[in-house]
Every structure is written in structure tokens, then in C-alpha cells.
N, C-alpha and C positions, 0 to 999 in steps of 0.2 A: 345411480347404478349400484349394483351389489359389489362389494369387495369380495376377493377370493375367500376370505374368512367367513363372511356372511353367507356366501353361496354354499360353502362346505357345511356350515351349520344347518342351513335350510335343507340340504340334501340328507344330512344325518337325521334330522327330525322327521323328514318324510319317510325315511327308511324305517325308523323306529315305529312310526304310526302304522306302516304297512305290516310290520312284524306283530304289532299289538293286536291287529284284527286280521287273522289269517284267512286263507281260503281252504275250505274243507268240503269234500263231497262224501255223502253217505248214501247207501242203497237200502231202501225199504222193500223187502220181498213180502208181498201181501196176497190176499185172496181176491177173487174176482169182484165181488160186489162192494168192495171198499174204494174203488177208483174215485168216486165222487166225493166221499168224505175227505180223502187225502188231498184232493184238488183244493178243498177249502182250508184244510188244516195246515198244509205245508207253508203257504204264504204267511199265515198267522204266526207259526213257529219261527220262520225266518226273520220276521219283524221283531219278535221277542228276543231272539238270539243275536241280533245284528251288532250289539255293542261288544259281543264276545268273539264273533266269528262271522265271516262271509260264507254262509253255508249253502251248498247246493244239494238238493234232495232228489235222488233218482228213485223211480218206482218200477216195480215189476209185479204184474198181476196174473193170476191164473187160478185153477182149482187148488184148494188148500193143500191137499196131499201131494199133488203134482209139484207145487211150489216147494214144499218141504223136501221132496226128492231132488229137486234142482240144487238146493243148498247142500244137501248131503253129497251130491255129485260134484260140488266144487263152485257153485255160484256164490260169489263173495258178498253176501248180504251183511251189512252192519247191524241191521235189526230185522226181525221177522214179526209180522202182525197177522196172526192167524185166527181161525174161528174154532179151532179145537186144540186143547192142550196136548192131545196125543200126537199131533203133527210136530209140535215143538219137542215133545219127548223123543220122537224118532230122530230128530237132529241131534239130541243129546246122546242117544244110545248107539245109533248107527254111524253118524257122522263125526261125533265127538267134538263138534264145533261150539256147542253151548254147554256150560258147566251145569252139573246137577244142582238143584235148588233154585233154578231160575224163577220159579213162581213165588219165591219169598222176597225177591228183590224190589217188588213194587206192591202197592196195596191191592186188596181184593183178589188175592191169588194171581196178580199180574194181569187182571182183566179190567180195563178201564170203563167198559160198558158191556151191555148185553143185548140180545135180541130174541126173537122167537119165530116159529114157522107160521106163516099165514097162507091163505088160499086166494090166488088171484084168478078171477073169472071174467068172462066176456061181459060186455055191457048188457045189463038187464038180467044177467045170470040165467041164460036160457035153459041150462041143465038143472037148475034148482039146487045148486050145491050149497050145503049148509055146514057139513061136518065130515069127518074122516070116512064114515060109512058110505057117503055119497060118491066117493072116489072109486068105489068097487063096482058101481053099476055098469051094466053092459052099455057100450056106446059112449062112455065118458073117457076121453083121452087125457091122461095126466102127464104133464111135463115136469121132470125132475132131473137134476144133474146126477151123474154117476157117483154112487157112494164109494166106489173104489178110488176115485180121484178127487172127490170134492167133499169137504166138511159139510157144505150145504146139503148135499145128498144124504150124508150119514145122519144129519139132524132130522131130515124128513123121515127117514126110515125109523129112527128112534122115537120121533114124535108120534108116528102112527102106531108103532108097537106099544109104546107107553100108554097112549090113550086107550088102546084096546085092553091093556092090563087093568087100568083104572076102572074101566066101564064093565069089566067082566070078572071082578074079584081076584085079579092076579092070574087068570087062566092063560098059560103060555100057548096052548093050542089055539085058542081064540085069537091071540095076538098074532100068531104066525099066519092064521087064516086071513085076517084082515090085511096084514102087510103084504102077503103074497098076492092077494086080489088087487091091491092098489098097484103094485109094480107090474102085474100082468097087463094093466091098462096103460103102461108107459110106452109110447111109440118110438121114442128116441132118447138115448141117454147122452147128454152133452158132458164135456169134461169139467165144466164149472158153472157157477150160478149165473154169471152174465151171459154165457153162451146159451143157457136155457132160456133166459129172458128174450134173447134175440130169436130163438126158435119160436117162442110163444107170440111175441109182439110183432116181429117183422115177417117171419115166415108163416105166421098165422096157423101154426100147428098146435092142436090141443084145445081142450075145453077149460083146463085149470092148470095154473102154474103154482107149484108149491115152492116157496122161497122165504128168505128172511124178511121180516117186517120192514126194515129200512130199504130194501130193494123196491118195495111197492112205491115208496116216495120217489125213488130215482126213475121208475117207470112213468110216474105222473109227470115229472119234469121234462122227460124226453119225448113222451108220446102223447101227452095231454091227459087230463083227469077224466074226461068223458068217455074214454075208450075201454075202460075196464072197471071192475069193482073189487074191493078187498073184503074177503070173508074171514072173520076170526072164528076158528073152530072152538068147540065148547071147552077144549083143553089142549094145551100145547106144551112144548118143552122150553125150559129156560136155558138159553144158549149163551154162556160166557165166552167172550172174544179176547183171548190172551195175547200178550206181546212179550218179546224177549230180546235182549242184546245178544248178538252172536260173538261170544267171547274170543274165540280163536281169531276171527277176522279183525275185530276192533283192536286187539292187542298187536296184531301184525301191522295194521295200518295206522295205529296211533289215534284212533277215533273214538275211544271209549267215552270220553267226556261228552262230546256232542251227541253221540248215539244214545247215551243214557238220558241226557237232558231232553232229547227229542221224544223219548217215550214218557219220561216223567211229566212233561207238559200236557200229556193227554188227560191227566187228573186235575190240571189247573182249571179255574172257573171258565176261562176262555175256551180251553180244550173241551170241557164238558158242554159248554154252550154250543159249540160247533157240532158236537156229537148229537145233541138233541135236535138241532136244526136239520140234521141228516137222518132223523128218526132212529137213532141208536139210543137205547135206554141208558141214561147217565147214572153215575154213582152219587154225584153231588146232590144232596137233599134239596137245596134251594133251587137248583136247575130243574130237578125232577118236578118240584111243585110248580114251577113256572110253566112247564110244558105238559102238565098233567092231562089236559084236554085232548092232546093228540095221541096219547098212549092209553087205549082202552084197557080196563082191568080184565085180565084173562086168567083163568085158573091154570096154573103152571105146575109142572113137576120138574125136578132136577135130575141130573145124571146119576145121582145117588140111587135112583130107582133101579139102576142096573149095576150097582156096586162101584160106580165111578166110570169115567171114560176109558181108562186102560182095560177094565173088565169088559166093558161094552165092545171095545175094539176087538178083543180076543174072541168074545162070544159070537159077534155078528160079522165082523169085517175082515178078519185075517183070512188068508188064502184057505179055502175049503170050509170056512165057517158058514153060519146060517144064511148070510146074504148070497154067497156063492151057490149054496144048495138051492135057494129059492130061484135064483137066476137060471140055474141048470134045469130046474123043473119047468119054468116058464118056456125056456127055449125048446124043451122036449115036446111040450104041448103044441107049439107053433109048427 
């Protein structure tokens, strides 16, 4: 039997062990089509971090801009993992929850991987869709998330506009013409990328879904690989997918260390491997080489074509800017 002294010592040691490995919860507010990646990544990070903390990771998903607005309005995210830097900038400028210079706190301008826009078509590609121009044809229904609420939708708009610029010597009128014609063929604008996928795959609306490359793999896993085809356009946009710690929240909750480690681990070999397995284009050269066959070489342009994302946001997506003008023109014609 234990003596009182031995029992006291055992209880003390047990308490110290409990204190040594604490219980922490962090919230990752992310965009729609990253659900599957974080389903794989979170258990791997928890295992890696187990000797430091018993960590619970909660997720929130939706359209990127809608998610950013939720954080600005008070949703206490410890980290945000978005698809556009402008959504994080909005949290910096409007919500004051993230400190300026967030993009310098991690490598690659705080974007651990990238993606691009591809065209998902019905089995056999009955409408013969090969490139952006084909999305303007009469009778072709294009499914795209709303650029006002979704970074996925904004990247689609920019991909089409930029492709037209590249193919027409920088002619802005031609770019507007092509992009307007594509969006005139959009029957419904969902709030986010995963909702657009549901519209296309489950509700069977549309002839082509424009979405991130990694979403094509998620569609294959959920709906089967024989139900659709992936078409890579002749040129697309290089989409960096940035992350940031929400400074105001982590300082309030005392979660800065685990939140920072959670994001930093995205650049680890294991984090990069999980990214590649989920068809996100990794930064790690060795992982990139290992998975090269699943990432076709595509001619890409960056957001610098528009002077950077802040300039693109102002020109195209602010209230009353070009996208709103095009949407109003389309609505008037209907």
C-alpha cells in the first residue's frame, strides 16, 4: 500500500505532468475547398505537437471573403488560411485583428502552396470545351462561385481576363468582352467554391465548373473519377494561398505559440507531402519533384499582371468596379 507521503508525491507528479502538456483549442477559419486538406493535415499536426500540447483544432469553412468578414465582425479565429492576400489585408485594415506585415512572418509571402484554375466538364466533354473562349459559346452553362464572396470566383474572373490580355496583346476591351461573355453564361452564383461543386456535381447544373485544381481531386474522391473530366486551359493564373496568425485573438487567448506552430508546420516535409497528396502545388522542391506527374505544366501568369491583388481588388471587385458593372449589364439584358 502507498504511504501518505508516496501518495502525495504521486499526485504531485501527476499534476506536474498534466501542467507540462496542456489542453489548447485553436480555430482555423478557412475557405471552402480546403476542408479535405485540413481533414488530413490536422491529425498529422496534432501528432507532431503532442509532446508540447494536447491541441484541439476547430475548423470553419465558407467563401473566402465571407469568412474574412466573419473574422472582422468578431469570429475569434486563431489563424486564417485564405486563398487571397486581400482577404487577410481586409482583416488587417478593417478589423485590426492582424498586425501589418503578416506576409513576412512565414516563407513565400506566407503562402505554403499554390493552385490554379481548371475547367471541370461532364464525362466525354460533350460541349467540346478546351479553353476560355469555349465558355462564351451559346448554350454553355458555366458554374462559378460569386466573386464578391469567394476568392475562387475572383481568381476565375482574373484568370479569364488575364488569358484574354495575354492572347490579345494586352487589349483591355477584348478582355472585358471575353469575361463578360463567360459570366453571362453563369446560371447561378454560389457563395463559395464547395457550394459551386455541389451545384455542378449533385444538382447537375451546368456544363463546366471553373474551380481550383485541388478541388478536382476532391470531386474525384467524392463522386468517382469516371463522372467528369479535367480540362487545363492554355493559360491560367498562379494562385498563392496565404495564411496568417490572428494577433489580437492569440494574444487575448494565449495561443500564439501553438497557432504559429500550426501554420509553420505547413512548410514541413510532412505538411508539404499532405499538400501534394491533396493536389495543392507544394513549395518544397523534393516534394514537387516526387509528385511532378500529377501536376501538368501549364503556362501561368501572376497577379502582377494586374499590379498585384490590392490593385486588382480595387479595379475589378470593389463596390461599383468592373465586376459590378458587368453584373449590372448582364442583369439588364436578362
